[in-house]
C-alpha positions in Angstrom: 14.4 -42.9 15.6 17.3 -40.9 14.6 19.6 -43.8 15.0 17.6 -46.1 12.7 18.7 -47.1 9.3 18.2 -44.7 6.3 16.1 -47.4 4.4 13.8 -48.1 7.4 13.1 -44.5 7.8 12.5 -43.8 4.2 10.0 -46.8 4.1 8.3 -45.4 7.0 8.2 -42.0 5.5 6.8 -43.3 2.2 4.1 -45.4 4.0 2.8 -42.4 6.0 3.2 -39.8 3.4 -0.2 -40.6 1.8 -2.0 -40.7 5.0 -0.4 -37.6 6.2 -1.3 -35.7 3.1 -5.0 -36.7 3.5 -4.8 -35.4 7.1 -3.2 -32.3 6.2 -6.0 -31.8 3.5 -8.6 -31.7 6.2 -6.8 -29.3 8.5 -7.3 -25.5 8.6 -4.1 -24.0 7.2 -4.1 -20.9 9.3 -4.4 -23.0 12.6 -0.9 -24.5 11.8 0.8 -21.0 12.1 1.8 -19.6 15.5 -1.0 -18.0 17.5 -0.9 -14.3 17.8 -3.2 -11.3 18.3 -2.3 -9.4 15.0 -2.4 -10.7 11.7 0.7 -12.6 10.3 3.0 -11.2 7.8 2.5 -14.2 5.7 -0.3 -16.6 5.0 -0.7 -20.3 4.2 -3.3 -21.6 1.8 -4.7 -25.0 1.0 -4.1 -27.4 -0.3 -1.0 -28.4 1.8 1.5 -31.0 0.7 4.0 -32.8 3.0 7.5 -32.6 1.6 9.7 -33.8 4.3 9.7 -34.4 8.2 11.9 -34.9 11.0 10.6 -37.3 13.6 11.3 -36.0 17.0 9.4 -38.8 19.2 6.0 -40.3 19.4 3.6 -38.4 17.3 5.8 -35.3 17.1 7.4 -34.1 13.9 8.9 -31.0 12.5 7.4 -30.9 9.0 8.2 -29.2 5.7 4.9 -28.3 4.0 4.2 -26.6 0.6 1.2 -24.7 0.2 -1.0 -23.6 -2.8 1.3 -20.9 -3.7 4.4 -23.0 -3.8 5.5 -21.4 -0.5 7.5 -23.5 2.0 6.8 -23.8 5.6 8.3 -25.5 8.6 5.7 -26.5 11.3 6.1 -28.6 14.4 3.0 -30.8 14.3 1.4 -33.6 16.3 -0.3 -36.3 14.4 -3.1 -38.2 16.1 -5.8 -40.4 15.2 -8.1 -37.5 15.2 -6.1 -35.4 12.8 -3.2 -33.1 12.8 -2.4 -29.9 14.9 0.4 -27.5 15.5 2.5 -28.7 18.5 2.3 -26.2 21.4 4.1 -25.7 24.7 3.4 -28.7 26.8 3.3 -31.2 23.8 6.9 -32.1 24.4 8.3 -31.3 21.1 10.4 -28.4 22.1 12.0 -30.5 25.0 12.7 -33.4 22.6 14.4 -31.1 20.1 16.6 -29.7 22.9 17.7 -33.2 23.5 18.5 -34.3 20.0 22.1 -35.4 19.5 24.6 -33.5 17.5 24.1 -35.4 14.2 22.6 -35.4 10.8 19.2 -36.9 10.6 18.9 -40.1 8.6 17.4 -38.7 5.5 20.1 -36.3 5.0 17.9 -33.1 4.6 17.8 -32.1 8.3 21.1 -31.0 10.1 21.1 -30.6 13.8 23.8 -29.0 15.7 23.3 -29.2 19.4 25.8 -28.0 22.1 23.2 -28.1 25.0 23.8 -30.9 27.4 20.9 -30.2 29.8 18.0 -32.5 30.4 15.6 -30.4 32.3 11.9 -30.8 31.6 8.8 -28.5 31.1 7.8 -26.3 28.4 5.9 -22.8 28.4 5.3 -20.2 25.8 6.9 -16.8 26.5 3.5 -15.3 26.4 4.6 -12.3 24.1 2.8 -11.8 20.7 5.5 -12.5 18.1 5.6 -13.1 14.4 7.4 -16.4 15.1 6.8 -18.6 18.1 9.2 -19.3 20.9 9.2 -21.9 23.6 11.0 -21.9 26.9 12.2 -25.4 27.8 13.3 -26.2 31.4 13.8 -22.5 32.2 17.2 -22.9 30.7 16.8 -22.7 26.9 14.5 -20.9 24.5 13.8 -22.3 21.1 12.5 -20.0 18.3 10.8 -21.6 15.4 10.8 -20.0 11.9 7.6 -20.8 10.1 8.1 -19.6 6.6 11.2 -21.0 4.7 12.4 -17.7 3.1 15.4 -15.4 2.8 15.4 -14.6 6.5 15.9 -18.3 7.1 19.1 -18.0 5.2 20.4 -14.9 6.7 19.8 -14.8 10.4 22.2 -17.6 11.4 25.2 -16.2 9.3 24.9 -12.9 11.2 24.9 -14.7 14.7 27.9 -16.9 13.6 29.8 -13.8 12.3 29.2 -11.8 15.5 30.1 -14.9 17.7 33.4 -15.4 15.7 34.0 -11.7 16.2 33.7 -12.0 20.0 30.3 -10.1 20.3 28.9 -11.0 23.7 25.9 -8.8 23.8 23.5 -11.4 22.8 22.4 -14.7 24.4 24.6 -17.8 23.7 23.8 -19.9 20.6 23.2 -23.5 21.8 21.6 -25.4 18.9 20.2 -25.0 15.3 18.1 -27.2 13.2 18.5 -26.6 9.5 17.1 -28.1 6.2 18.8 -28.4 3.0 16.7 -27.5 -0.1 18.2 -26.9 -3.7 21.7 -26.4 -2.3 20.8 -24.0 0.4 20.5 -24.5 4.1 17.4 -22.8 5.8 17.1 -22.1 9.5 14.0 -24.1 11.0 14.7 -23.7 14.7 17.2 -21.8 16.8 18.0 -22.5 20.6 19.7 -20.0 22.7 20.2 -19.4 26.4 17.1 -18.3 28.2 17.5 -15.2 30.2 15.0 -15.3 33.1 13.6 -12.1 34.5 14.3 -10.1 31.1 12.0 -7.9 29.2 12.2 -6.5 25.8 12.2 -2.8 25.0 8.5 -2.4 24.6 8.4 -3.1 28.4 11.6 -1.6 29.8 11.8 1.4 27.6 8.0 2.2 27.8 8.5 2.1 31.6 11.5 4.4 31.5 9.5 7.0 29.3 6.6 6.6 31.7 8.8 7.2 34.7 10.0 10.5 33.2 6.4 11.6 32.6 5.3 10.8 36.1 8.5 12.7 37.5 9.8 9.4 39.0 13.0 9.9 37.3 14.7 12.9 35.5 15.0 13.2 31.7 18.8 12.4 32.0 18.2 9.1 34.0 15.4 7.9 32.0 17.4 8.3 28.8 20.7 7.0 29.8 19.9 3.8 28.2 20.4 5.4 24.8 24.3 5.7 25.5 24.4 2.0 26.4 22.4 1.0 23.2 24.6 3.2 21.0 27.7 1.6 22.5 26.3 -2.0 21.8 25.2 -0.9 18.3 28.9 0.2 17.6 30.2 -3.2 19.0 27.8 -5.2 16.9 28.6 -3.3 13.7 32.3 -3.6 14.4 31.8 -7.4 14.6 30.0 -7.5 11.3 32.8 -5.3 9.6 35.4 -8.0 10.9 33.3 -10.7 8.9 33.1 -8.8 5.6 32.3 -5.5 4.2 32.9 -3.1 1.2 32.0 0.4 0.2 29.1 1.7 -1.5 29.0 3.2 -5.0 27.0 5.9 -6.6 24.5 3.3 -8.0 23.9 1.9 -4.4 23.4 5.5 -3.1 20.9 6.1 -6.0 19.2 2.9 -5.0 18.5 4.0 -1.3 16.7 6.9 -2.5 14.6 5.0 -5.1 13.9 2.3 -2.4 12.5 5.0 0.0 10.5 6.6 -2.6 9.0 3.2 -3.6 8.0 2.6 0.0 6.4 6.0 0.1 4.2 5.1 -2.8 3.3 1.8 -1.5 2.3 3.5 1.8 0.2 6.0 0.0 -1.6 3.3 -1.9 -2.4 1.4 1.2 -3.3 4.0 3.8 -7.0 5.1 4.3 -8.6 8.1 6.0 -6.6 10.4 8.4 -3.4 8.5 8.1 -3.5 8.6 4.2 -4.4 12.2 4.3 -1.5 13.2 6.5 1.0 11.2 4.4 -0.2 12.7 1.1 0.1 16.1 2.6 3.6 15.4 3.6 4.5 13.6 0.4 5.6 16.6 -1.8 7.9 17.9 1.0 9.4 14.4 1.4 9.9 13.7 -2.3 11.6 17.1 -2.6 13.9 16.5 0.2 14.9 12.9 -1.3 15.3 14.3 -4.9 17.6 16.9 -3.7 20.1 14.5 -2.1 22.5 15.0 -4.9 25.6 13.4 -3.0 25.5 10.9 -0.2 28.9 9.8 1.4 30.1 6.3 0.7 29.1 3.9 3.3 30.3 0.6 4.6 28.0 -2.2 3.4 28.0 -5.3 5.6 25.8 -7.6 7.3 23.3 -5.8 9.4 21.0 -6.8 12.2 18.1 -5.7 9.8 15.4 -4.9 12.2 17.2 -3.2 15.2 14.4 -1.8 17.5 14.0 -1.7 21.1 11.8 -4.8 21.0 14.9 -6.7 19.9 16.9 -5.8 22.9 16.4 -7.5 26.2 17.2 -6.0 29.6 18.1 -8.5 32.1 17.3 -8.5 35.8 21.0 -7.1 36.4 20.4 -4.3 34.0 22.4 -5.8 31.0 21.2 -5.2 27.4 21.2 -8.2 24.9 20.3 -8.2 21.3 18.0 -10.9 19.9 16.2 -11.7 16.7 18.4 -11.4 13.6 15.6 -12.2 11.1 15.4 -8.9 9.3 12.6 -6.4 8.6 9.3 -8.2 7.7 8.7 -5.3 5.0 12.0 -5.6 3.5 12.3 -7.3 0.1 14.1 -10.6 -0.4 17.0 -8.9 -2.2 17.5 -6.4 0.8 17.5 -9.3 3.2 20.1 -11.2 1.2 22.7 -8.5 0.5 25.1 -6.4 2.4 23.4 -3.2 3.5 24.5 0.2 4.9 25.2 -0.1 8.7 23.4 3.2 9.2 20.1 1.5 8.6 20.3 -0.3 11.9 21.0 3.1 13.7 18.0 4.7 11.9 15.6 1.8 12.9 16.9 2.1 16.6 16.4 5.8 16.8 12.9 5.7 15.3 12.0 2.9 17.8 12.8 5.3 20.6 10.4 7.7 19.0 7.7 4.9 18.9 8.2 4.2 22.6 7.3 7.7 23.4 4.3 7.6 21.2 2.9 4.5 23.0 3.3 6.4 26.4 1.8 9.6 24.8 -1.4 7.7 23.8 -1.6 6.3 27.4 -1.7 10.0 28.4 -4.4 10.9 25.9 -1.7 12.8 23.9 -1.5 15.4 26.7 2.1 15.4 27.1 3.4 15.4 23.5 5.9 18.2 24.0 7.4 16.7 27.0 7.8 13.2 25.4 9.4 14.9 22.4 12.1 16.3 24.5 12.5 12.9 25.9 12.8 11.4 22.4 15.4 14.0 21.5 17.6 13.4 24.6 17.5 9.4 24.1 18.3 9.7 20.5 21.2 12.3 21.1 22.6 9.8 23.6 22.4 6.9 21.1 23.9 8.8 18.3 26.8 10.3 20.3 27.7 6.9 21.8 27.6 5.1 18.4 29.8 7.7 16.6 32.3 7.5 19.5 32.3 3.7 19.4 32.6 3.6 15.7 35.1 6.5 15.5 33.1 8.2 12.6 30.8 11.1 12.0 27.4 9.8 10.7 26.0 11.3 7.4 23.0 13.0 8.8 21.3 13.4 5.4 21.5 9.6 4.7 20.6 8.7 8.3 17.4 11.0 8.0 16.5 9.1 4.8 16.5 5.9 6.5 14.6 7.3 9.4 11.8 8.6 7.2 11.8 5.3 5.2 11.5 3.4 8.4 8.2 5.3 8.9 7.0 4.4 5.6 7.6 0.8 6.5 5.9 1.1 9.7 2.8 2.4 7.9 2.9 -0.5 5.5 3.3 -3.0 8.3 0.6 -1.4 10.5 -1.9 -1.3 7.7 -1.4 -4.8 6.5 -1.1 -6.5 9.8 -1.6 -4.2 12.8 -4.0 -1.2 12.3 -4.0 -0.3 15.8 -0.3 0.7 15.5 -1.0 3.4 12.7 -1.0 6.2 15.2 2.7 5.6 15.9 4.2 6.3 12.4 1.5 9.1 11.9 3.2 11.1 14.8 6.7 10.1 14.2 6.7 10.9 10.4 5.1 14.4 11.2 7.8 15.1 13.8 10.6 14.2 11.5 9.3 16.4 8.6 8.9 19.3 11.1 12.6 18.8 12.0 13.9 19.4 8.5 
């Protein structure tokens, strides 16, 4: 299909366009999004309009769809005589994408860059509840689909490419990308990387380490050693970003960080009900006072950042190696934050707080009976991260600014949990209280 003439493909697309719009009009929009347990961080509303499509083979298409709010989506679809549905593992769409040639599609809007030369068959879902869907092909590669065409679709690939150019090796190898050009910008629709069999993300391996400490299977030193390794990796990643591009912050930027944190506080206060809302309301005056008293903050390096650097974005392989994944950015961050250079210290703050969150998960499993022990574990692991990061970067972190971003991260955790995952609210509730106590 990709080798056919442009005229033939355009005629076929025009012929099917009306039929597909009618088919899409009958579909349940939410059923076209990735399946997940929690709520999506975005929604899709009828009526749906087909804007563009990449024919992958048979009844399989990667489609660009516009919904009632003018939001654009990239969705892998199966068109049949009975209607349309989202393509899932086993339909063959991911396998077909992995074997597309390195070429531009005939309509000129889709760009395929594929360095994978394998031809193994078989598809399966990774079985993890994710915002975006990932499918393993042939147990060799994994394809991640980006459903909403947004700022994160523009920013994740440049980060990966910058790190690759800088020689950063603590991430899976990039094998292929599929992009779509719209109004002069190229949006990432799908990303294929090397699949790492036997690997777990931090919500498994880090939780296991905290649990092993709690059950006395390992010492606090052994169970928090990972912090040193993650601090070293973060330093290497940030050095890679700095090689690409960076500049220093000015006073306006520093004032903006405080304003942004205070804005997130107000959003969280507006959203939160009950116990969580009462807790944050009680802490808010202390937090506001602390932020307003941040008269001078040191100038910071502004550069590309991971944008959502928590333990869940760090795989541990069966050999014990750590690899960074998912450069899409924080789902609560504004488009402006996603598209501009940010202070590197934000990644550090996010990582430190995710270590806190790991312990809160374990604490809940223990009916909150070992909170004091787990807070020692948190402190030890965070100290390891901080020491290794500062050593790797040859700098001393501005603790006041780091704390600002740590607290802001908890505001964003509240916002995300209330909107999409209410069962998570207990985590930022415990974390924010601990942070304020440490002031």
